[in-house]
DSSP file (Angstrom, degrees, kcal/mol; ACC not computed):
  #  RESIDUE AA STRUCTURE BP1 BP2  ACC     N-H-->O    O-->H-N    N-H-->O    O-->H-N    TCO  KAPPA ALPHA  PHI   PSI    X-CA   Y-CA   Z-CA
    1    1 A M              0   0    0      0, 0.0    25,-2.0     0, 0.0     2,-0.4   0.000 360.0 360.0 360.0 146.3   33.2  -19.7   42.5
    2    2 A K  E     -a   26   0A   0     23,-0.2    44,-2.2    42,-0.1    45,-1.1  -0.790 360.0-164.5 -93.3 130.7   32.4  -19.4   46.2
    3    3 A V  E     -ab  27  47A   0     23,-2.7    25,-2.6    -2,-0.4     2,-0.6  -0.910  12.5-148.6-115.8 138.9   29.1  -21.0   47.4
    4    4 A L  E     -ab  28  48A   0     43,-2.3    45,-3.5    -2,-0.4     2,-0.6  -0.961  15.4-164.9-104.5 123.6   27.3  -20.4   50.7
    5    5 A L  E     -ab  29  49A   0     23,-3.1    25,-2.6    -2,-0.6     2,-0.7  -0.937   6.6-173.6-105.5 114.0   25.4  -23.5   51.8
    6    6 A V  E     +ab  30  50A   0     43,-3.3    45,-2.5    -2,-0.6     2,-0.4  -0.834  28.8 137.5-113.9  99.4   22.9  -22.9   54.5
    7    7 A E        -     0   0    0     23,-1.9    47,-0.1    -2,-0.7    25,-0.1  -0.997  37.1-165.9-146.7 125.3   21.6  -26.3   55.6
    8    8 A D        +     0   0    0     -2,-0.4     2,-0.6    45,-0.3    -1,-0.1   0.710  68.2  91.3 -89.1 -19.7   20.9  -27.6   59.1
    9    9 A D     >  -     0   0    0      1,-0.2     4,-2.7     2,-0.0     5,-0.2  -0.643  66.0-154.4 -74.9 114.9   20.6  -31.3   58.2
   10   10 A K  H  > S+     0   0    0     -2,-0.6     4,-2.3     2,-0.2     5,-0.2   0.838  91.7  50.3 -63.9 -32.8   24.1  -32.8   58.5
   11   11 A S  H  > S+     0   0    0      2,-0.2     4,-2.5     1,-0.2    -1,-0.2   0.977 115.3  41.2 -68.0 -52.3   23.5  -35.6   56.1
   12   12 A A  H  > S+     0   0    0      1,-0.2     4,-2.5     2,-0.2    -2,-0.2   0.875 115.9  52.0 -56.6 -43.3   22.2  -33.3   53.4
   13   13 A G  H  X S+     0   0    0     -4,-2.7     4,-2.8     2,-0.2     5,-0.2   0.904 110.5  46.2 -64.3 -46.6   24.8  -30.7   54.1
   14   14 A N  H  X S+     0   0    0     -4,-2.3     4,-2.7    -5,-0.2     5,-0.2   0.942 113.6  50.2 -63.6 -45.9   27.7  -33.2   53.9
   15   15 A Y  H  X S+     0   0    0     -4,-2.5     4,-2.0    -5,-0.2    -2,-0.2   0.934 115.3  41.4 -57.4 -49.7   26.3  -34.6   50.6
   16   16 A L  H  X S+     0   0    0     -4,-2.5     4,-2.6     2,-0.2     5,-0.2   0.937 115.2  50.0 -68.1 -48.0   25.9  -31.1   49.0
   17   17 A Q  H  X S+     0   0    0     -4,-2.8     4,-2.9     1,-0.2     5,-0.2   0.920 111.6  50.1 -59.5 -44.1   29.2  -29.8   50.3
   18   18 A K  H  X S+     0   0    0     -4,-2.7     4,-2.4    -5,-0.2    -1,-0.2   0.921 112.3  46.4 -62.3 -44.3   31.0  -33.0   49.0
   19   19 A G  H  X S+     0   0    0     -4,-2.0     4,-0.9    -5,-0.2    -1,-0.2   0.875 113.5  47.9 -65.4 -40.1   29.5  -32.7   45.6
   20   20 A L  H  <>S+     0   0    0     -4,-2.6     5,-2.3     2,-0.2     4,-0.4   0.923 112.4  49.3 -66.2 -45.1   30.2  -29.0   45.3
   21   21 A L  H ><5S+     0   0    0     -4,-2.9     3,-1.6     1,-0.2    -2,-0.2   0.919 109.7  51.8 -59.6 -44.2   33.8  -29.4   46.4
   22   22 A E  H 3<5S+     0   0    0     -4,-2.4    -1,-0.2     1,-0.3    -2,-0.2   0.745 106.8  53.9 -63.0 -24.9   34.3  -32.3   43.9
   23   23 A T  T 3<5S-     0   0    0     -4,-0.9    -1,-0.3    -3,-0.3    -2,-0.2   0.490 126.4-100.7 -92.2  -1.4   33.0  -30.1   41.2
   24   24 A G  T < 5S+     0   0    0     -3,-1.6     2,-0.2    -4,-0.4    -3,-0.2   0.482  75.3 135.9 102.0   5.3   35.5  -27.3   42.0
   25   25 A Y      < -     0   0    0     -5,-2.3     2,-0.4    -6,-0.1    -1,-0.3  -0.591  54.6-126.4 -85.5 147.7   33.5  -24.9   44.0
   26   26 A L  E     -a    2   0A   0    -25,-2.0   -23,-2.7    -2,-0.2     2,-0.4  -0.762  35.1-161.4 -85.2 137.9   34.7  -23.2   47.3
   27   27 A V  E     -a    3   0A   0     -2,-0.4     2,-0.5   -25,-0.2   -23,-0.2  -0.981  22.6-170.2-136.2 125.6   32.0  -23.9   50.0
   28   28 A D  E     -a    4   0A   0    -25,-2.6   -23,-3.1    -2,-0.4     2,-0.5  -0.967  20.0-161.3-104.4 130.7   31.2  -22.3   53.3
   29   29 A W  E     +a    5   0A   0     -2,-0.5     2,-0.3   -25,-0.2   -23,-0.2  -0.962  13.1 175.6-116.4 119.7   28.6  -24.3   55.2
   30   30 A V  E     -a    6   0A   0    -25,-2.6   -23,-1.9    -2,-0.5    -2,-0.0  -0.866  21.9-148.1-119.8 159.4   26.6  -23.0   58.0
   31   31 A Q  S    S+     0   0    0     -2,-0.3     2,-0.3   -25,-0.2   -25,-0.1   0.181  71.3  44.3-117.9  14.6   23.7  -24.8   59.9
   32   32 A N  S  > S-     0   0    0     22,-0.1     4,-1.8     1,-0.1    24,-0.2  -0.981  77.5-115.0-150.7 166.2   21.3  -22.1   61.0
   33   33 A G  H  > S+     0   0    0     22,-2.3     4,-2.9    24,-0.5     5,-0.2   0.850 111.4  55.2 -70.7 -34.3   19.6  -19.0   59.5
   34   34 A A  H  > S+     0   0    0     21,-0.4     4,-2.2     1,-0.2    -1,-0.2   0.938 111.8  44.1 -67.3 -45.6   21.2  -16.5   61.7
   35   35 A D  H  > S+     0   0    0      1,-0.2     4,-2.3     2,-0.2    -1,-0.2   0.847 112.9  53.7 -64.7 -33.7   24.7  -17.7   60.8
   36   36 A G  H  X S+     0   0    0     -4,-1.8     4,-2.3     2,-0.2    -2,-0.2   0.929 109.1  46.5 -66.0 -45.8   23.6  -17.8   57.1
   37   37 A L  H  X S+     0   0    0     -4,-2.9     4,-2.1     1,-0.2    -2,-0.2   0.913 111.7  52.2 -61.3 -42.3   22.4  -14.3   57.1
   38   38 A H  H  X S+     0   0    0     -4,-2.2     4,-1.3    -5,-0.2    -2,-0.2   0.906 112.6  44.3 -59.1 -44.7   25.6  -13.2   58.8
   39   39 A Q  H  X S+     0   0    0     -4,-2.3     4,-1.4     1,-0.2    -1,-0.2   0.866 111.1  54.0 -69.8 -34.6   27.8  -14.9   56.2
   40   40 A A  H  < S+     0   0    0     -4,-2.3    -1,-0.2     1,-0.2    -2,-0.2   0.871 112.9  43.3 -66.3 -34.5   25.8  -13.7   53.3
   41   41 A L  H  < S+     0   0    0     -4,-2.1    -1,-0.2    -5,-0.2    -2,-0.2   0.683 118.4  41.4 -86.4 -18.0   26.1  -10.1   54.4
   42   42 A T  H  < S+     0   0    0     -4,-1.3     2,-0.3    -5,-0.2    -2,-0.2   0.545 114.1  44.3-110.7  -4.9   29.7  -10.1   55.3
   43   43 A D  S  < S-     0   0    0     -4,-1.4     2,-0.5    -5,-0.1     0, 0.0  -0.858  80.3-111.9-128.8 168.2   31.3  -12.2   52.5
   44   44 A H        +     0   0    0     -2,-0.3     2,-0.4   -41,-0.0   -42,-0.1  -0.906  35.5 179.3-103.6 122.8   30.9  -12.3   48.7
   45   45 A Y        -     0   0    0     -2,-0.5   -42,-0.2    -5,-0.2     3,-0.1  -0.960  33.0-150.4-124.3 142.2   29.3  -15.4   47.1
   46   46 A G  S    S+     0   0    0    -44,-2.2     2,-0.3    -2,-0.4   -43,-0.2   0.699  89.8   7.2 -78.4 -23.0   28.6  -16.4   43.6
   47   47 A L  E     -b    3   0A   0    -45,-1.1   -43,-2.3    26,-0.1     2,-0.4  -0.981  61.1-151.1-156.8 148.9   25.6  -18.5   44.8
   48   48 A I  E     -bc   4  75A   0     26,-1.7    28,-3.1    -2,-0.3     2,-0.6  -0.996   5.6-160.5-124.1 129.8   23.7  -19.1   48.0
   49   49 A I  E     -bc   5  76A   0    -45,-3.5   -43,-3.3    -2,-0.4     2,-0.4  -0.968  21.3-173.1-109.2 122.8   22.0  -22.5   48.6
   50   50 A L  E     -bc   6  77A   0     26,-2.9    28,-2.7    -2,-0.6     2,-0.2  -0.973  18.8-144.9-129.4 120.6   19.4  -21.8   51.3
   51   51 A D  E     - c   0  78A   0    -45,-2.5    28,-0.2    -2,-0.4     3,-0.1  -0.515  11.1-145.2 -74.4 149.2   17.3  -24.4   53.1
   52   52 A I  S    S+     0   0    0     26,-1.9     7,-2.6     1,-0.2     2,-1.1   0.869  87.3  59.8 -89.0 -39.5   13.8  -23.1   54.0
   53   53 A M  S    S+     0   0    0     25,-0.2   -45,-0.3     5,-0.2    -1,-0.2  -0.761  74.1 146.0 -91.4  97.9   13.4  -25.0   57.3
   54   54 A L        -     0   0    0     -2,-1.1   -22,-0.1    -3,-0.1     2,-0.1  -0.905  47.7-108.2-130.0 151.3   16.2  -23.7   59.4
   55   55 A P  S    S+     0   0    0      0, 0.0   -22,-2.3     0, 0.0     2,-1.9  -0.441  95.9  11.8 -74.7 159.0   16.6  -23.0   63.2
   56   56 A I  S    S+     0   0    0    -24,-0.2     2,-0.4   -23,-0.2   -24,-0.0  -0.485 139.4  18.3  75.3 -70.3   16.8  -19.5   64.6
   57   57 A L  S    S-     0   0    0     -2,-1.9   -24,-0.5     4,-0.0   -21,-0.1  -0.994  84.4-132.6-119.9 136.2   15.8  -17.7   61.3
   58   58 A D     >  -     0   0    0     -2,-0.4     4,-2.4    -5,-0.1     3,-0.2  -0.352  32.0 -98.7 -77.8 170.5   14.0  -19.7   58.6
   59   59 A G  H  > S+     0   0    0     -7,-2.6     4,-2.5     1,-0.2     5,-0.2   0.810 122.9  54.1 -57.5 -34.5   15.0  -19.5   55.0
   60   60 A W  H  > S+     0   0    0     -8,-0.5     4,-2.4     2,-0.2    -1,-0.2   0.909 108.9  48.2 -68.3 -41.3   12.3  -17.0   54.1
   61   61 A Q  H  > S+     0   0    0     -3,-0.2     4,-2.4     2,-0.2     5,-0.3   0.924 113.7  48.5 -60.9 -47.5   13.4  -14.6   56.9
   62   62 A V  H  X S+     0   0    0     -4,-2.4     4,-2.6     1,-0.2    -2,-0.2   0.947 112.3  47.8 -59.6 -48.7   17.0  -15.0   55.7
   63   63 A L  H  X S+     0   0    0     -4,-2.5     4,-3.3     2,-0.2     5,-0.2   0.910 111.7  49.2 -60.7 -45.1   16.1  -14.3   52.1
   64   64 A K  H  X S+     0   0    0     -4,-2.4     4,-1.3     2,-0.2    -1,-0.2   0.953 114.4  44.1 -65.8 -45.0   13.9  -11.3   52.8
   65   65 A A  H  X S+     0   0    0     -4,-2.4     4,-0.5     1,-0.2    -2,-0.2   0.904 116.5  48.2 -65.6 -39.0   16.7   -9.6   55.0
   66   66 A F  H >X S+     0   0    0     -4,-2.6     4,-3.1    -5,-0.3     3,-2.0   0.950 109.1  51.7 -65.7 -47.7   19.3  -10.5   52.4
   67   67 A R  H 3< S+     0   0    0     -4,-3.3    -1,-0.2     1,-0.3    -2,-0.2   0.755  97.8  66.6 -65.2 -21.6   17.3   -9.2   49.5
   68   68 A A  H 3< S+     0   0    0     -4,-1.3    -1,-0.3    -5,-0.2    -2,-0.2   0.779 119.1  23.8 -66.3 -22.3   16.8   -5.9   51.3
   69   69 A V  H << S+     0   0    0     -3,-2.0     2,-0.5    -4,-0.5    -2,-0.2   0.776 129.8  34.4-106.9 -44.3   20.6   -5.4   50.9
   70   70 A N     <  +     0   0    0     -4,-3.1    -1,-0.3    -5,-0.1    -2,-0.0  -0.962  46.2 166.1-127.2 118.4   21.7   -7.5   48.0
   71   71 A T  S    S+     0   0    0     -2,-0.5    -1,-0.1    -3,-0.1    -4,-0.1   0.389  72.5  64.0-111.5  -0.3   19.5   -8.2   44.9
   72   72 A N  S    S+     0   0    0      2,-0.1    -1,-0.1    -5,-0.0    -5,-0.0   0.836  72.6  90.0 -97.4 -33.2   22.3   -9.6   42.7
   73   73 A T  S    S-     0   0    0      1,-0.1   -26,-0.1   -26,-0.1   -27,-0.1  -0.469  78.5-121.1 -71.0 129.6   23.5  -12.8   44.2
   74   74 A P        -     0   0    0      0, 0.0   -26,-1.7     0, 0.0     2,-0.4  -0.420  25.9-159.4 -69.6 144.8   21.5  -15.9   43.0
   75   75 A V  E     -c   48   0A   0    -28,-0.2     2,-0.6    -2,-0.1   -26,-0.2  -0.983   6.1-160.6-129.7 123.9   19.7  -17.9   45.7
   76   76 A L  E     -c   49   0A   0    -28,-3.1   -26,-2.9    -2,-0.4     2,-0.3  -0.910  16.3-145.7-103.0 115.2   18.7  -21.5   45.3
   77   77 A L  E     -c   50   0A   0     -2,-0.6     2,-0.3   -28,-0.2   -26,-0.2  -0.657  12.3-162.6 -85.9 135.1   16.0  -22.5   47.8
   78   78 A L  E     +c   51   0A   0    -28,-2.7   -26,-1.9    -2,-0.3     2,-0.3  -0.888  13.3 167.2-114.0 144.5   15.9  -26.1   49.3
   79   79 A T        -     0   0    0     -2,-0.3     5,-0.0   -28,-0.2   -28,-0.0  -0.968  35.3-157.5-154.8 147.8   13.1  -27.8   51.0
   80   80 A A        +     0   0    0     -2,-0.3     2,-0.1     3,-0.1    -1,-0.1   0.452  68.0 109.6 -95.0  -4.8   12.1  -31.3   52.1
   81   81 A R        -     0   0    0      1,-0.1     3,-0.1     2,-0.0    -2,-0.1  -0.389  67.3-142.1 -71.4 148.8    8.4  -30.2   52.2
   82   82 A D  S    S+     0   0    0      1,-0.2     2,-0.3    -2,-0.1    -1,-0.1   0.630  90.8  27.2 -86.1 -13.3    6.1  -31.6   49.5
   83   83 A Q        -     0   0    0      2,-0.0     2,-0.5     0, 0.0    -1,-0.2  -0.994  67.6-159.3-147.2 140.2    4.3  -28.1   49.3
   84   84 A V        -     0   0    0     -2,-0.3     2,-0.6    -3,-0.1    -5,-0.0  -0.977   3.6-165.7-127.3 124.3    5.5  -24.7   50.1
   85   85 A H        +     0   0    0     -2,-0.5     2,-0.4     2,-0.0    -2,-0.0  -0.937  14.6 179.0-111.8 122.7    3.1  -21.8   50.9
   86   86 A V        -     0   0    0     -2,-0.6     5,-0.1   -26,-0.0    -2,-0.0  -0.969  37.2-101.6-127.2 135.6    4.7  -18.4   50.7
   87   87 A G    >>  -     0   0    0     -2,-0.4     4,-1.6     1,-0.2     3,-0.7  -0.353  30.5-131.0 -56.3 130.8    3.1  -15.0   51.2
   88   88 A S  H 3> S+     0   0    0      1,-0.2     4,-2.3     2,-0.2     5,-0.2   0.754 103.4  60.7 -60.7 -24.7    2.4  -13.5   47.9
   89   89 A Q  H 3> S+     0   0    0      2,-0.2     4,-3.2     1,-0.2    -1,-0.2   0.913 104.8  49.4 -69.3 -42.6    4.0  -10.1   48.9
   90   90 A L  H <> S+     0   0    0     -3,-0.7     4,-2.3     2,-0.2    -2,-0.2   0.904 111.7  47.4 -63.2 -41.3    7.3  -11.8   49.5
   91   91 A V  H  X S+     0   0    0     -4,-1.6     4,-2.3     2,-0.2    -2,-0.2   0.908 113.1  49.4 -67.0 -43.1    7.3  -13.6   46.2
   92   92 A I  H  X S+     0   0    0     -4,-2.3     4,-1.7     1,-0.2    -2,-0.2   0.936 113.0  46.0 -61.7 -46.5    6.3  -10.5   44.4
   93   93 A N  H  X S+     0   0    0     -4,-3.2     4,-0.6     1,-0.2    -2,-0.2   0.928 111.4  53.8 -63.2 -40.6    9.1   -8.4   46.0
   94   94 A F  H >< S+     0   0    0     -4,-2.3     3,-0.6     1,-0.2    -1,-0.2   0.890 113.7  40.2 -57.0 -44.8   11.6  -11.2   45.4
   95   95 A F  H 3< S+     0   0    0     -4,-2.3    -1,-0.2     1,-0.2    -2,-0.2   0.709 111.0  57.1 -82.1 -20.9   10.9  -11.4   41.7
   96   96 A N  H 3<        0   0    0     -4,-1.7    -1,-0.2     1,-0.2    -2,-0.2   0.455 360.0 360.0 -87.9  -1.7   10.6   -7.6   41.1
   97   97 A K    <<        0   0    0     -3,-0.6    -1,-0.2    -4,-0.6    -2,-0.1   0.439 360.0 360.0 -88.0 360.0   14.1   -6.8   42.5
C-alpha cells in the first residue's frame, strides 16, 4: 500500500518513514501542507498520515480541502499538542462524509 506522510519535523518524518518502509509500505513524504494537498489530490494513496501543525497550510486546512474531493481515503492525524481544539462544524462534516 502507498502512504502519503505529511510531516514537517525531520526527525519525526524520518522515524515514521523508516518504520513504514521496513513494514513494506511505499511512502511519499512531503514537509508542508500545500505539497501534501497537491500530492493527495494528484496521486492515489491507501492512507494519508497528516500532521496538524504544518507550514503554508495546516493539517485542518489540508483535510478540509481534501475531503471536499475525496471521502474514501483514510486520514490519520498527528499532533504534538496536548490538546486539540477543532471547530465543531469541521468535525461534523468530516464524520458525516
